[in-house]
C-alpha positions as CSV (number, residue, x, y, z in Angstrom):
1,M,-0.1,0.0,-0.1
2,E,1.6,3.2,-1.2
3,L,1.6,6.6,0.6
4,R,-0.6,8.3,-1.9
5,H,-3.4,5.8,-1.6
6,L,-3.5,6.9,2.3
7,R,-3.6,10.5,1.2
8,Y,-6.4,9.6,-1.2
9,F,-8.2,7.9,1.5
10,V,-7.8,10.7,4.3
11,A,-8.7,13.3,1.6
12,V,-12.0,11.6,1.0
13,A,-12.6,11.2,4.8
14,E,-11.8,14.6,5.4
15,R,-13.9,16.2,2.7
16,G,-16.9,13.8,2.9
17,S,-17.0,12.9,-0.8
18,F,-15.0,11.3,-3.6
19,S,-15.7,14.4,-5.8
20,A,-14.4,16.9,-3.6
21,A,-11.3,14.8,-2.8
22,A,-10.7,14.5,-6.6
23,R,-10.8,18.3,-7.0
24,A,-8.7,18.8,-4.1
25,L,-6.1,16.6,-5.4
26,H,-6.4,17.2,-8.9
27,I,-7.0,14.0,-10.0
28,A,-9.7,12.0,-11.7
29,Q,-12.7,10.8,-9.3
30,S,-12.7,7.4,-10.8
31,A,-8.9,7.0,-10.1
32,I,-9.5,7.8,-6.4
33,S,-12.6,5.4,-6.2
34,E,-10.6,2.7,-7.9
35,Q,-7.7,3.1,-5.4
36,I,-9.8,2.8,-2.3
37,S,-11.7,-0.1,-3.6
38,D,-8.3,-1.9,-3.9
39,M,-7.4,-0.7,-0.4
40,E,-10.7,-2.1,0.9
41,A,-10.1,-5.4,-1.0
42,E,-6.5,-5.6,0.5
43,I,-7.7,-4.7,4.1
44,G,-10.9,-7.2,3.8
45,A,-13.2,-4.4,5.2
46,P,-15.1,-1.7,3.7
47,L,-13.8,1.9,4.8
48,F,-16.6,4.1,3.9
49,D,-20.7,3.5,3.9
50,R,-21.5,4.4,0.3
51,T,-25.3,3.9,1.0
52,A,-25.8,7.4,2.5
53,R,-26.2,10.6,0.5
54,K,-22.8,11.6,2.0
55,T,-19.6,9.4,2.2
56,I,-19.4,8.2,5.7
57,L,-16.5,6.4,7.4
58,T,-17.2,2.6,8.7
59,D,-16.0,1.9,12.1
60,A,-13.1,0.3,10.2
61,G,-12.5,3.2,8.3
62,A,-12.6,5.5,11.3
63,A,-9.7,3.4,13.1
64,F,-7.8,3.3,9.7
65,L,-8.2,7.1,9.3
66,E,-6.3,7.6,12.8
67,E,-3.5,5.4,11.9
68,S,-3.2,6.9,8.2
69,R,-2.8,10.2,9.5
70,R,-0.1,9.0,12.0
71,I,1.9,7.2,9.1
72,L,1.3,10.2,6.8
73,S,2.6,12.5,9.4
74,S,5.6,10.3,10.3
75,A,6.5,10.0,6.6
76,G,6.1,13.9,6.3
77,E,8.8,14.0,9.1
78,A,10.9,11.2,7.5
79,I,11.0,13.2,4.3
80,E,11.8,16.5,5.9
81,L,14.5,15.0,7.8
82,A,15.9,13.4,4.6
83,R,15.7,16.7,2.8
84,R,17.8,18.3,5.9
85,V,20.4,15.8,5.8
86,H,20.8,16.0,2.1
87,H,21.3,19.7,2.3
88,G,23.7,19.5,5.2
89,Q,21.3,21.0,7.6
90,Q,21.1,17.9,9.8
91,G,23.0,14.6,10.6
92,S,26.3,13.9,12.4
93,L,30.1,14.7,12.0
94,R,32.7,13.1,13.6
95,I,36.1,14.8,13.7
96,G,39.7,13.2,14.7
97,L,42.2,15.5,16.4
98,F,45.4,15.7,18.4
99,A,45.6,18.3,21.0
100,G,49.4,19.1,20.3
101,A,48.6,20.8,17.0
102,M,45.0,22.2,17.2
103,G,46.0,25.7,18.3
104,A,43.7,28.4,19.8
105,E,41.8,28.9,16.4
106,F,40.3,25.4,16.5
107,P,37.9,26.2,19.4
108,R,36.5,29.3,17.6
109,L,36.1,27.2,14.5
110,I,34.1,24.6,16.3
111,Q,31.9,27.2,17.9
112,R,31.2,28.8,14.5
113,F,30.2,25.6,12.9
114,R,27.7,24.8,15.9
115,Q,26.2,28.3,15.5
116,Q,25.8,27.8,11.5
117,F,24.9,24.1,12.0
118,P,22.8,23.5,15.2
119,A,21.1,20.3,14.3
120,V,24.4,18.7,13.3
121,Q,25.8,16.4,16.1
122,L,29.5,17.0,16.2
123,S,31.6,14.5,18.0
124,L,35.3,15.5,18.7
125,I,37.7,12.4,19.1
126,E,41.3,12.8,20.3
127,M,43.7,10.4,18.2
128,T,47.1,10.4,17.2
129,P,48.0,10.9,13.6
130,A,48.4,7.3,12.6
131,Q,45.2,6.3,14.6
132,Q,43.2,8.8,12.5
133,W,44.3,7.2,9.2
134,E,42.9,3.8,10.2
135,A,39.9,5.3,11.7
136,L,39.1,7.4,8.3
137,M,39.7,4.0,6.5
138,Q,37.1,2.3,8.6
139,Q,34.9,5.2,8.4
140,R,34.8,5.6,12.2
141,I,35.5,9.5,11.9
142,D,34.6,11.7,8.8
143,I,37.5,14.3,9.0
144,G,40.9,14.1,10.7
145,F,43.2,16.9,11.5
146,T,46.6,14.9,11.5
147,R,50.0,15.0,9.8
148,R,51.1,14.1,6.3
149,L,49.4,10.8,5.2
150,E,51.9,7.9,4.7
151,P,52.0,6.5,1.1
152,E,49.7,3.4,2.0
153,F,47.0,5.8,2.7
154,R,47.1,8.2,-0.2
155,N,44.9,6.2,-2.6
156,E,42.0,5.9,-0.2
157,L,42.2,9.3,1.7
158,H,42.5,12.7,0.5
159,S,44.0,15.5,2.5
160,I,44.8,19.2,2.2
161,V,47.5,21.1,3.7
162,L,46.5,23.5,6.3
163,R,49.8,25.0,7.3
164,H,53.3,24.0,8.0
165,D,54.3,23.9,11.7
166,P,57.9,25.1,12.4
167,I,60.2,22.3,14.2
168,M,61.6,23.9,17.5
169,A,64.5,22.8,19.5
170,I,63.4,21.9,23.1
171,L,66.4,22.6,25.4
172,P,67.6,23.3,29.1
173,R,67.2,26.8,29.5
174,D,71.1,26.8,30.4
175,H,71.9,25.1,27.2
176,P,74.6,27.1,25.1
177,S,72.4,27.3,22.1
178,V,69.5,29.2,23.9
179,P,67.9,31.4,22.8
180,G,68.6,30.2,19.3
181,P,68.0,30.3,16.4
182,V,69.8,26.8,16.8
183,N,72.3,25.4,14.5
184,V,71.3,21.8,14.5
185,R,74.9,20.6,14.0
186,D,75.8,21.9,17.4
187,L,73.3,19.2,19.0
188,A,75.1,16.3,17.2
189,N,76.8,15.1,20.5
190,E,73.5,15.4,22.7
191,P,71.1,12.4,23.6
192,F,67.7,12.8,21.8
193,V,64.2,12.3,23.0
194,L,62.1,11.5,20.2
195,S,58.4,11.4,19.5
196,S,57.5,7.7,18.5
197,R,57.2,7.0,14.7
198,E,54.2,4.8,15.4
199,T,52.3,7.8,16.7
200,S,53.3,10.2,14.1
201,P,55.7,9.3,11.3
202,A,55.8,12.5,9.8
203,V,57.4,14.0,12.7
204,F,59.7,11.4,13.7
205,D,61.0,11.0,9.6
206,K,61.5,15.0,10.0
207,V,63.7,14.9,13.0
208,I,65.8,12.3,11.3
209,E,66.0,14.2,8.3
210,I,66.8,17.4,9.8
211,C,69.7,15.6,11.8
212,S,70.8,13.8,8.6
213,E,71.1,17.2,6.7
214,A,73.1,18.6,9.6
215,G,75.6,15.5,9.1
216,F,74.6,13.3,12.2
217,S,72.4,10.6,13.2
218,P,70.7,11.4,16.5
219,R,71.7,9.6,19.4
220,I,68.3,8.1,20.8
221,A,68.1,8.2,24.5
222,S,64.2,7.5,24.8
223,I,61.1,7.4,22.6
224,S,57.7,8.7,23.6
225,S,54.2,8.4,22.2
226,V,53.0,11.8,23.2
227,W,54.6,15.1,23.0
228,T,53.9,16.0,26.5
229,S,56.0,13.1,27.8
230,V,58.9,14.2,25.3
231,V,58.9,17.7,27.0
232,M,58.9,16.1,30.3
233,M,61.9,13.9,29.7
234,V,63.8,16.9,28.4
235,Q,63.0,18.4,31.7
236,A,64.1,15.5,33.4
237,G,67.5,15.8,31.6
238,V,67.2,12.7,29.5
239,G,68.2,14.5,26.3
240,V,67.1,17.2,24.1
241,A,64.3,17.1,21.5
242,L,63.1,18.5,18.2
243,L,59.3,18.9,17.9
244,P,56.7,20.9,16.1
245,S,55.6,24.2,17.5
246,N,52.9,23.9,19.8
247,E,51.0,26.7,21.5
248,Q,50.3,24.3,24.5
249,Q,53.9,23.5,25.1
250,F,55.0,23.7,28.7
251,R,56.3,27.2,29.6
252,T,58.9,26.3,32.5
253,R,61.7,27.8,33.8
254,E,63.9,24.9,33.2
255,L,63.3,25.0,29.4
256,A,63.6,27.0,26.3
257,F,61.7,26.5,22.9
258,C,64.0,27.9,20.1
259,P,63.7,28.0,16.4
260,L,66.1,26.2,14.1
261,K,68.4,27.5,11.4
262,A,67.7,24.4,9.3
263,K,66.0,24.8,5.9
264,N,62.7,23.2,5.4
265,A,62.4,22.5,9.3
266,S,58.9,22.2,9.5
267,V,56.1,19.4,9.1
268,E,52.7,19.5,7.5
269,F,49.5,19.8,9.4
270,V,46.5,18.6,7.1
271,M,42.9,18.0,6.9
272,A,42.0,14.6,5.6
273,W,38.8,12.5,4.7
274,S,37.9,9.6,2.8
275,R,37.5,9.6,-0.9
276,K,34.7,7.1,-0.7
277,R,32.7,8.4,2.2
278,D,31.8,12.4,1.7
279,N,28.7,14.4,2.3
280,V,27.5,17.9,2.5
281,I,28.2,18.4,6.1
282,A,31.7,17.3,5.9
283,R,32.3,19.5,2.8
284,S,30.6,22.4,4.7
285,F,33.1,21.8,7.7
286,R,36.0,21.7,5.3
287,E,35.1,24.9,3.5
288,M,34.8,26.6,6.9
289,A,38.1,25.2,8.3
290,I,40.0,26.3,5.1
291,A,38.5,29.8,5.5
292,H,39.0,29.8,9.2
293,Q,42.9,28.7,9.1
294,K,45.2,31.3,9.7
295,P,49.0,31.0,9.3
296,R,50.7,30.4,12.8
297,P,53.7,32.8,13.3
298,V,57.0,31.3,14.3
299,R,57.9,32.5,17.7
300,N,60.9,32.1,20.0
301,L,59.5,30.5,23.0
302,A,62.6,30.8,25.3
């Protein structure tokens, strides 16, 4: 039984005649009469008493009218919901992020998006860059704020570079290279604390590249999966570190955050999404994020 048949039935019931319903719906009276006869045959009970001068509902018809109105109302709501989702006005959006790179502009972006799309359910999920790639592949998130994609993900995922975060030297405040800019070659004899490659291959590889171009391989004293632990280990005297500039880095009396003299001493911060799973909501958010992004100035954080 189709929704239009229910509409025919409700129109006849509310107007009290087949002819009035036909005029209201702009269709032939014979078409309405035929469809309602088919409905009565399918139900196995008459819906109208046609013996009276006015078309009157039977008891079965009265019960059927109540349910028909409910069904049509629900169908109307479903249609409106589908339209809103199609136009990106309602739905859900899951965003992967890692706090170490988001910056002060990100909360303002989220606030703006919520104001413009109040009916969209927005979920923010903290993940390492590598975790985000897997989550995008498995469609557990829709957008990821992450580092440069590894080659094996580039066929399935798309990304756009939002900015290049400068690599900073994290040193004890009494280190001879403070306040910088630091010549990386001067750190050749220092033990290094590195961010894990499993967590963020782009950062790990960039540090190795910077040291290699300076003519040495870093002597690794420790490896950590999160930047906060890297900073803590430098503070504890385990070694020095090279990490992307981060507005949330610890401001301590013991440490200095210094720029480097090295060329190309930066790492990409990208927004990534699946090529296979995309929708209007995600596209709207990406457009807003691109417009909202501001270049981050390089500062001496010593």
